[in-house]
C-alpha positions as CSV (number, residue, x, y, z in Angstrom):
1,M,0.1,0.3,0.2
2,A,1.2,3.4,-0.8
3,Q,2.3,5.5,2.0
4,T,2.4,9.3,1.6
5,I,5.5,10.9,4.4
6,K,4.6,14.4,5.0
7,M,8.0,16.3,5.7
8,P,9.0,18.3,8.6
9,T,8.3,22.3,8.6
10,Q,11.6,23.8,8.4
11,K,12.7,26.9,6.1
12,T,15.1,25.1,4.0
13,M,11.9,22.5,2.9
14,P,9.9,23.7,0.3
15,T,6.5,22.2,0.4
16,Y,7.3,20.1,-3.4
17,L,8.9,18.1,-1.2
18,T,6.3,15.8,-0.3
19,V,7.5,12.0,-1.0
20,K,5.6,9.2,-1.9
21,Q,6.8,6.2,-0.5
22,E,5.1,3.0,-2.1
23,T,7.1,0.8,-0.5
24,N,9.8,0.6,2.3
25,L,12.1,-0.2,-0.9
26,T,11.2,2.1,-3.4
27,A,10.5,5.9,-3.2
28,D,9.2,8.8,-6.1
29,M,10.3,12.0,-5.4
30,Y,9.4,15.0,-7.3
31,I,11.4,18.8,-8.8
32,D,8.5,20.7,-10.5
33,G,10.2,24.3,-10.7
34,E,13.0,26.3,-10.6
35,I,16.6,25.2,-8.6
36,V,17.1,28.2,-6.3
37,T,19.2,28.6,-3.2
38,D,16.0,30.2,-1.4
39,E,12.7,29.2,-2.2
40,Y,10.1,32.0,-2.9
41,E,7.4,29.8,-4.6
42,D,5.8,26.5,-3.6
43,T,7.5,24.9,-6.9
44,D,11.1,26.4,-6.1
45,T,13.4,23.2,-4.8
46,S,16.7,24.0,-2.7
47,A,19.7,21.5,-2.5
48,A,19.1,22.0,1.3
49,G,15.4,20.8,0.9
50,F,16.5,18.2,-1.4
51,R,18.9,17.1,1.5
52,D,16.3,16.9,4.0
53,A,14.1,15.1,1.7
54,L,16.7,12.0,1.2
55,K,17.7,11.7,5.0
56,S,13.9,10.9,5.3
57,L,13.8,8.1,3.1
58,G,15.9,5.9,5.0
59,D,17.8,2.6,3.2
60,V,15.1,2.6,0.1
61,K,16.8,0.4,-2.8
62,T,15.0,2.7,-5.4
63,I,14.4,6.7,-5.7
64,N,12.1,7.4,-9.0
65,L,12.9,11.2,-9.4
66,H,10.7,13.0,-11.3
67,I,11.8,16.0,-13.3
68,N,9.9,19.0,-15.0
69,S,12.3,22.2,-14.8
70,P,13.3,24.7,-16.6
71,G,16.9,24.8,-14.5
72,G,18.1,27.6,-11.7
73,S,20.9,27.5,-9.6
74,V,24.0,25.7,-11.0
75,F,25.9,25.1,-7.5
76,E,22.7,24.0,-5.8
77,G,21.7,21.9,-8.8
78,V,25.3,20.5,-9.0
79,A,24.8,19.9,-5.0
80,I,21.5,17.7,-6.2
81,Y,23.5,15.9,-8.8
82,N,26.0,14.7,-6.1
83,M,23.9,14.0,-3.5
84,L,22.1,11.4,-6.0
85,K,25.6,10.2,-7.3
86,Q,26.4,9.6,-3.6
87,S,23.2,8.0,-2.8
88,K,23.3,3.9,-2.4
89,A,19.7,3.4,-4.0
90,K,19.5,2.8,-7.7
91,V,18.2,6.7,-8.9
92,N,15.7,6.7,-11.9
93,I,15.2,9.9,-13.6
94,Y,11.9,10.4,-15.4
95,V,11.7,13.7,-17.4
96,D,8.1,14.4,-17.1
97,A,8.2,17.2,-19.7
98,L,11.5,19.2,-19.6
99,A,14.7,19.6,-18.3
100,A,16.9,22.6,-18.8
101,S,19.8,23.6,-18.1
102,I,21.2,22.4,-14.7
103,A,17.6,20.8,-14.4
104,S,19.1,18.5,-17.9
105,V,22.9,18.1,-15.1
106,I,20.9,16.7,-12.7
107,C,19.6,13.9,-14.6
108,M,22.8,12.9,-15.5
109,A,23.2,11.5,-11.8
110,G,20.5,9.1,-12.8
111,D,21.4,5.4,-12.8
112,A,18.6,5.4,-16.1
113,I,17.4,8.2,-17.6
114,F,13.4,7.7,-19.1
115,M,12.2,10.5,-21.4
116,P,8.6,10.6,-22.8
117,A,8.5,11.0,-26.5
118,N,7.0,14.3,-26.2
119,S,9.7,15.4,-23.2
120,M,12.7,17.8,-23.7
121,M,15.9,18.4,-22.8
122,M,18.4,21.6,-23.0
123,I,22.0,22.1,-22.8
124,H,23.6,24.9,-22.9
125,N,26.5,26.9,-21.2
126,P,25.7,28.6,-18.1
127,Y,25.4,32.3,-18.1
128,T,25.2,34.9,-15.3
129,M,25.0,38.7,-14.7
130,V,28.4,40.7,-13.3
131,V,28.8,44.4,-12.7
132,G,32.6,45.4,-12.1
133,N,35.5,46.8,-13.9
134,A,37.5,45.4,-16.7
135,N,39.4,42.9,-14.6
136,E,36.4,42.0,-12.7
137,L,34.5,41.1,-16.0
138,R,37.2,39.2,-16.9
139,K,37.8,37.1,-13.8
140,A,33.8,36.4,-14.2
141,A,34.2,35.0,-17.8
142,T,37.2,32.6,-16.4
143,D,34.7,31.3,-13.5
144,M,32.1,30.6,-15.9
145,D,34.6,28.7,-18.0
146,Q,35.3,26.8,-14.7
147,I,31.6,26.1,-14.2
148,T,31.1,24.8,-17.5
149,K,33.7,22.3,-16.7
150,A,31.3,20.8,-14.2
151,S,28.4,20.4,-16.7
152,V,30.6,18.6,-19.2
153,Q,32.2,16.0,-17.4
154,S,28.6,15.1,-16.3
155,Y,27.2,15.1,-19.4
156,M,30.3,12.9,-20.3
157,A,30.3,10.3,-17.7
158,K,26.9,9.7,-18.7
159,A,26.9,9.9,-22.7
160,G,30.0,7.5,-22.8
161,N,30.9,6.8,-26.5
162,K,28.2,8.3,-27.9
163,L,29.1,11.4,-27.4
164,D,32.5,13.4,-27.8
165,E,33.5,16.5,-26.3
166,T,33.8,18.6,-28.8
167,T,30.4,18.1,-30.2
168,L,29.2,18.5,-26.8
169,K,30.5,21.9,-26.4
170,Q,29.2,22.6,-29.8
171,L,25.5,21.6,-28.5
172,M,26.4,23.6,-25.4
173,D,27.5,27.0,-27.2
174,N,24.3,26.4,-29.2
175,E,21.8,25.9,-27.0
176,T,20.7,22.6,-28.0
177,W,16.9,21.7,-27.3
178,L,16.9,18.1,-27.6
179,T,14.1,15.5,-28.4
180,A,13.9,12.6,-26.6
181,Q,14.6,10.5,-29.6
182,E,18.1,12.8,-29.8
183,A,18.8,13.1,-26.2
184,L,18.5,8.7,-26.5
185,A,21.1,8.8,-29.8
186,Y,23.5,11.3,-27.9
187,G,23.4,9.2,-24.8
188,L,21.8,11.7,-22.4
189,C,18.8,9.3,-21.8
190,D,18.7,5.5,-21.7
191,Q,15.0,4.8,-22.8
192,V,12.2,6.5,-24.4
193,I,8.6,5.9,-23.4
194,D,5.2,6.7,-24.4
195,A,4.5,10.4,-24.5
196,N,3.0,12.0,-21.6
197,K,-0.1,14.3,-21.2
198,A,2.5,16.7,-19.6
199,V,3.6,18.3,-23.1
200,A,7.0,20.3,-22.4
201,S,6.4,23.8,-22.0
202,L,7.9,27.0,-20.4
203,N,6.8,29.9,-19.4
204,N,7.7,33.5,-20.7
205,P,9.6,35.2,-17.5
206,F,11.9,32.5,-17.8
207,A,12.0,31.6,-21.5
208,K,13.9,35.4,-22.0
209,H,16.8,34.1,-20.1
210,F,17.3,31.3,-23.7
211,K,18.1,32.6,-26.8
212,A,17.2,29.3,-29.1
213,I,13.8,28.1,-27.5
214,P,11.4,26.5,-29.5
215,K,8.5,28.5,-30.3
216,Q,6.1,25.9,-29.5
217,L,7.3,25.6,-25.7
218,L,6.3,28.7,-25.3
219,T,3.0,29.1,-23.6
220,K,0.6,30.9,-24.8
221,P,-2.9,32.5,-23.1
222,I,-6.5,30.9,-24.3
223,K,-8.4,33.6,-25.7
224,A,-12.1,33.4,-25.0
225,N,-14.8,32.5,-28.2
226,K,-16.9,35.5,-28.9
227,S,-19.8,33.7,-29.5
228,D,-19.4,31.7,-26.4
229,V,-19.1,35.1,-24.5
230,S,-21.9,36.4,-26.4
231,E,-24.2,33.4,-25.3
232,K,-22.9,34.1,-21.6
233,T,-24.0,37.8,-21.4
234,S,-27.7,36.8,-22.5
235,T,-28.9,37.3,-19.2
236,T,-28.4,40.0,-16.5
237,N,-27.2,37.5,-13.9
238,K,-24.4,35.8,-16.3
239,E,-23.4,39.2,-17.3
240,E,-22.7,39.8,-13.6
241,S,-21.2,36.1,-13.2
242,D,-18.9,37.5,-16.4
243,N,-18.0,40.6,-14.7
244,S,-16.4,38.7,-11.8
245,D,-14.7,36.1,-13.8
246,S,-13.3,39.1,-15.8
247,Q,-12.1,40.4,-12.5
248,K,-10.8,37.2,-10.9
249,E,-8.5,37.2,-14.7
250,K,-7.5,40.9,-14.3
251,L,-6.4,40.0,-10.6
252,A,-4.3,36.9,-11.7
253,L,-2.8,38.6,-14.2
254,K,-1.6,40.8,-11.8
255,L,-0.3,39.0,-9.2
256,K,1.4,36.9,-12.4
257,Q,3.3,40.1,-13.4
258,I,4.3,40.7,-9.3
259,R,5.5,37.0,-9.1
260,E,7.7,37.9,-12.7
261,E,9.4,41.2,-11.1
262,A,9.7,39.1,-7.9
263,R,11.8,36.7,-9.7
264,A,13.6,39.3,-11.9
265,H,14.5,41.0,-8.3
266,R,15.6,38.2,-7.1
267,M,18.0,37.3,-9.6
268,S,19.6,40.5,-10.1
269,I,20.0,40.6,-6.3
270,N,21.7,37.3,-6.3
271,A,24.1,38.6,-9.2
272,Q,25.1,41.6,-6.9
273,L,26.0,39.8,-4.1
274,I,28.3,37.4,-5.8
275,N,29.7,40.9,-6.9
276,I,29.9,41.9,-3.6
277,K,31.3,38.7,-2.3
278,E,34.1,38.2,-5.0
279,T,35.1,42.2,-4.2
280,L,35.6,41.3,-0.7
């Protein structure tokens, strides 16, 4: 019988980390959002929260990790990757829809990587924001080259002889969006499985940080049909209902805008903190 383990409430424990433990030997885990240092959204994933979730599992034999993430913090992602590699359990990775940027590196920690036919994986060179003089900018570029090496090593360790380093670096330079079949051909996936209902997509706020995102991945709002609206406004009561719905939509859009601005502000602050630390 399936047993749900609710994690203890901590500052470092995001609400997404509810682990479904099917038996004492198998557990399912999920990364469904950005990978961050501090959680602001319910779907944010931090290395600290992931660590505590792993500890709560005990001595399970198999971990099924489901990933649907646009990426995020490189160092948080590398920490999660290393935790999974050090685990004694067999780690199965399932790319439910999208594994982009550092989320694709986390995938490489799996003993087996499964991708539905309609899922995608994106690999690229890490990016950052920095402010400073010429020497500081050159140092930042050197640091990014060193950080890139960690991703290259992770991909190469998984791909084996299916992918050479020159080809990999070209794929990363071009910010390559791989289908499940392409990932399989490059050795970055072990098996393509039946298509999932959760089709790969990406919200526009995060998409602006990528330069080669396929247009079909951008989520778009659904416009109401004019004839449907006309039918709904045939009576006064329905008009009032529509007005209420319209108000809710406006509030939802406003909330989305606030969240986008908060996320952008957070990234700017993180970049400034990195620069301050390097200056000190």
